[in-house]
N, C-alpha and C positions, 0 to 999 in steps of 0.2 A: 559243572562246578559243584564241589562239595564243601560243606562248612564243618562237618564232624571232625572230631579229633580221635585218633586211634586209641583203643583201650590200653594197648601196650605203651609204656612210657620209658624211653631210654634216659638215663641220668647224665645228660650231656654236659652239665656243669660240674660233674664230680671228678676230682683228680684221680680217684681209684679207677673210674671207667677208662680214662686214657692210659693209666699205668698198666692195665691188663691188655688183652688183645681185643680192641673194640671193633675190628674189621668184620667179624660175622654179624654183629648187631647193625653195623652201618650198612652192610650189604642187604640185610632184611629191610631196613628203612628205605633204601634206594628202590627196592622192588615193590614194597607194599605201602609205604607211607613216606614218600620222598621229601615232603615238607612236614616235618614231624614235631608235634607238640610235646615238649618236656614239662610235665606238670610240676615236678619238684622245682625246676629252675625257672618256670614261667617264661619260657623262651621257645621260639620256633627253631628247629634244626634243619638247615638247608643242606641236603645230602648229595644232590646230583650236580654234575659238572655244569650243565647248561643253566641251571637255576642259580648256582653260585656266580657264574659269569653275568647273568642278567642283573642280579642285585648289585654287583660290582660296577656295572655300567651305568647305573642310575642312582647316583648319590642324592639327587633331588627327591627321590622317594624313600631312599634308605640311608639315613644320615649317620655320620661318624660323631657328630657333635654332642651326642648324649653319652659318649663313652664307648670304648671298644671292648670292655668287659661287661657281661650281662648283669652283674649284680652290683656294679658301682657306677657312679656318675663320671663325668668328664674331668680330666686333669688339664693343666695348662701346657700340654705338649702337642706337637703338630699333628700327631696321629689322631687326636680327639678333636679335629677341626674339619669343617667343610670349606669348599671354596666360596669366596675368594681368599679368606684368611689363610686357609691351608696352603694355597699356591704361593702366597707371599712368603710365608715362613719356610716352606720347602725350598724355595729358590735360594734362600740364604744358606741352608744346610747343604744343599746340593753342590756348593762350590767345592767341597772336599771329595766329591764322588763323581766328578766328570770323567769321561773316558780317558783323557790325557793324564789326569791325576791318578787314576787307577793304574794305567799302564806304567807310570813312573815308579810304582811301588813293587813291580814284579821282582826286581833283583833283591830288594830288602826282604820280601816275603820268602824267597828261596833261602836267604841267609838265616832268617829266623827258623825256618823249617830244619835246616841242617844243625843249627845250634840246639834245638830241642831233641833231635835224634842223637846228637852227641852225648846228651845227658844220660841216655839209657843204652846206647848201642853196645857197650862192653859187657853189660849185665846178662844179655840173652833172654831177658824177660822184663815186662813192665805192665802197669795198668794203662791200657791205651787211652782211656778217657782222661785220667787225672795226670798222667805223665806227658801226654802228647796233645790230644785233641782239644782239651780245655784251654791250653796255653796259647796256641797259635793265634786264634782270633782275638783273645784277650790282649795280647801284646800288640797286635796290629791296630786294634781300636784304641788301646791305651796311648800308643804313639800319636794317633790322629788327634786325640783330645789333649795331648801335651802333658800327660801324666809322667811323673818320675818313675824310673824303673823300680825304685824302692817301694813304690805304691802298688805294683802289679798284684802282689799276693793279696793285699787288702781288697783291691777291685774285684778280683776273682771271687773272693769270699763274699763280698757284698752282692755281686751279681747273682751268685748261686742262692744266697739266703733270701733275696728279694723275690725270686721265682719260686723257691721252696715254700714260701709262706702262702702261696696260692692253693696249697692242699687243704687249707681251712682248719688244720689242726691247731689248737690253742698255742702249743709251744712254738710251732712254726710261725704263726701270725705274730706272736710276741717278739720273736727274733727278727722278723721282717720289719716290724715297727722300730725296733732298736737300730737295725742296720740302716734304715732310711734316715734316721736322725744323724747317724754317723756319717753317711754319705753327704747329707745336707751340710754339715759343718765343714767337711772336706771340700765340697764344691764351692762353698762360699769363699774359702781361702783362695782357691784357684781363680775364681771370678774376680775377686778384689785385686789379685796380683796382675791379671791380664788387663784390667782397667788401668792400672798404673804403668805396666810394662808389657805392651802387646807383643806377641810373637807371630809366627806364621802357622800356628796350629788351629784346629777347628774351634776350640774354645775361644780363642782370640777373635776368630771370624764372627762367632755368635755374639760375643760381648760388644764388639765394635759395630756390628751391623745395625742398619736402620730399616724400619718398615714404615713407609709413608711418613718419614721424619721422626718416628718414635723408636727408641731402642727397647730391646727386650728387657723386662724386669728380672729380678733375681729368681722369682718362682718359675718363670718361663725358661730361663737359662738352666735352672736346676733340672726341670723335668725333661727338657730336650736333650741335655747331656746324659741323663739317665736312660732315656730311650735309645740313644746312640750306643751307649755302653752295653745294655742288655741285648738290644737288637743285633749289635755287631758281634757279641760274644757268644751268647747262649745258642742261637739258631745255627750258626756255622759249626760250633762244637758238636751239636747233635747230628748234623748231616755227615760230618767227618766220621764220627764214631759209628753211627747207624749204617752209613753207607759202606764203610770198611768191613763191618760185621757181615753184611750181605756178600761182599766180594770174597771174603774168606770162607764164608759158608757155601759159596759157589766157587770152589777152588779153581775150576776150569776158567772162570771169567777173570779171576785174579791173575792167573798165568798168562791168559791171552792179552790182558792189559799190559803185563810186563814186557811182552814181546812186541806189541804194537801200540805205541803211545798215541797214535792218531785217533785212538778210541777214547782218549781221556775226556774229551768234550762230551760225547754222548754218555759216557759212564757217569760223569758228574750230574748230568740232567736226570738220569735214572735214579741216582742217589737222592737227589732233591725230591723227585716225585715220590719215591718209596718212603722216605723218612717224613716228609712234610712236617718240619719241626714245630711250626705254629699250627696248633690243633684247631683253632677257631678264632674268629673275630666277630664281635657283635656289631649289628647295625640297628637303628631304630626307625620304624616306619613313620614317615611324616604325614602320610595320607592313607586312606583305605585303598587296598589294592588286592589283587589275586595273584598268588604265586603257587605253581604246582597244583592248581585246583583248590587251594585253600584260601579262605578269606582272611586277609591280614588287616588288622585294625590299627588306626593311628595310635602311636605310642607303644605299640608292642615291639619286643626285641626279637631279633633273628640272629642265629649263629651261623656263620659261613663255615662249613665243616670241610676244610681243605683236604685232610687225608681221605675222606670219603669221595670228594670230587675227583681226586687223583687216582682212585680205584674204580671209577665209574665204567661199567661194562659197555655202556652205550657210547662211550667216547674213546676208550683205550682197548686195543686188541690184547686179549689175555692179560688183564690188568694185575692179576695176582702173581705174575711171573716177574722176577727181577731179571732184566735183560739189558746189558750195556750197549746192545745194538739198536735199541728201540728208536724207531724213526717213523713218523714224527713223534715228538714228545712235548706237547704244549701244555705242560703241567701248570698248576696254580700254586705252587709252593711259595712263590713270592707275592701272591695276590694278583690283582689285576686292576687296571684303571688308575684313577688319580692317586690312590694310596699304594700302588705297587712299591715294594721294598726299594728304597733309594740306594741301598748298599748292595743290590743284587750282583752288580758287576765285580765288586770287590770280593764278595763272598765266593763267586765262581772262580776268581783268580786264586784265592787262597786254597780252595779245595783242589783245583787242578795242580797247583804247584806242590802242595803237600803230598798228594798222591804220587806225583812224579818222583819226588825225593824218597818217599817210602819204597817205591818199587825199585829204585836204583840201589838204595843202601841197605834195605832189609827185605830182600826178594823172597825169602822163605818165611815171612811173617805168617803166624798161624794162631788160631784160637787155642788158648790153654784149656778152656772149658767149652765143650761143644754146645751146651744149652744156651738159648738166647738170654742175654743179660736182663736184669731187672730194670724197669723204667721208673723214673721219678713220678710220684703221684702228684701231678699238676694238671690243671685244666686249661692251660694256655700254651706254654712252651714245655715240651717234655722230651726226654731222651734217656739213653742208658746211664745208669749211675756208675757202673764200673765194667771193665772188659779186659781181663787178664790175657795177655798174648805172649808168645815165645818166638824166638828167632835165633839164628846162629850169631854169636857175638862178633861184632865188627869193630874195627879201629875208628876212632872219631876223626873227623876232618878238620876239627879245631877252627871252625868258621869264625871270622872276626867281622866287626862292623866296617 
C-alpha cells in the first residue's frame, strides 16, 4: 500500500481538459497512477474499470449524498441521494421508464426521427448536431415531461446553457444562473397546473406521487424535472453526434451497418463506450479505506472517470479502436449499481431508431469537414459543438403524428 500522491497532477475538474483530447493523460494515469490525486480540484480521479466498478458497488463507503459534482454540495434531486431515500424517489420516476413504457414509444421515436430528417433532407447539407442530434432526445424528453411543443426551443436553450455554465467562465456562469431562474419560473407554472389538472405525463406522476405519505415539494420537483431534462437531452445528443462522427470517420463501418441492420445493437453499445458523454461523477468517502493502493480519508471526494474506465486496456481488447462488432462490451457509460441511468433503455431505443432512419434516408451521409469537431469545455457532460455534414438531397416523407 502507498499513501504518496504523484508529482504530476491532471486537471480533472477543468472543462478545458475534457474539451481537448484527455485520453493520453488518462492512459498515463491508468498505467502509473490509477487512483490519481488532482491537487487543483482536491479530488481523487478513479481511472481503471475495476476500481470504478468497486466504488459503484459500495455506496455505503462512497456516498452520493454529498453531491455528484466535486466542487458543490448536494441538491434536492434523486441523483444526490443514497438509499433508502434514493430508492423511494427513483421508484416514482421509474414509472415512465419501464420496459413496456419504453417499447410503446418506438413508433413515436421513428416518427420524430423522420420529421427531423424532413427538415433538412432537401438541402443536401446541415449541421448534424444542431439540426438533428440535439432535437431528437429533447423532443422525446419534452413529451415525457408534458411540455408544449412551443416550449421545446426554450428547453433546448436552457439545457445547453445550464451545462455550458460548468466551464467556470464568468459569462457562462452568469448565463447559467439566469437560465436556472427562468426554468424555475417555467417549472413552477407547470407544477401548479398539474396539481390542478393532472394528466398522464411524467410531471403529473411526480406532482401526484407520495413517498411514505409525503408529496414532493416544489424544490424537489424542480430539481428532479431538471435532472430528467438534462439527463435525457444532453447525454443522448452527444452519443448520437459523437458516435455518428466515428461511423463516418470509419466509412467501412457506416457502409457495413447500412447493409446489415442486425449490427445496430452492437454499434450503439460501441458508440456509448466510445463517447461516454458523462465524463465523471463524484462520490464522497464515508470512512477511511484503500483504493488502488491509495489511502482514502473520510470526507475526501472521488471522481469516477467513465471515459477512462471505458478505454481500460486491462478490460477491453484494443480499447482505442472503434469497432461496431465489439463483443462483449460491458461499458460503464450509464454507470453501475443503484445509480445506473434510469433512462438507459430509452436512450438506446432513440439511438438505434435514429441510426436506422439515417441509414435508410441519408445513406451517403458524409463529413463536410474531416477534422474532428470541437468539444464543449465542460467538466461534466461534454460533446461536439457542431458537425457539418453533406448528403444527396432527398424528398421528405412528410411524417405526421
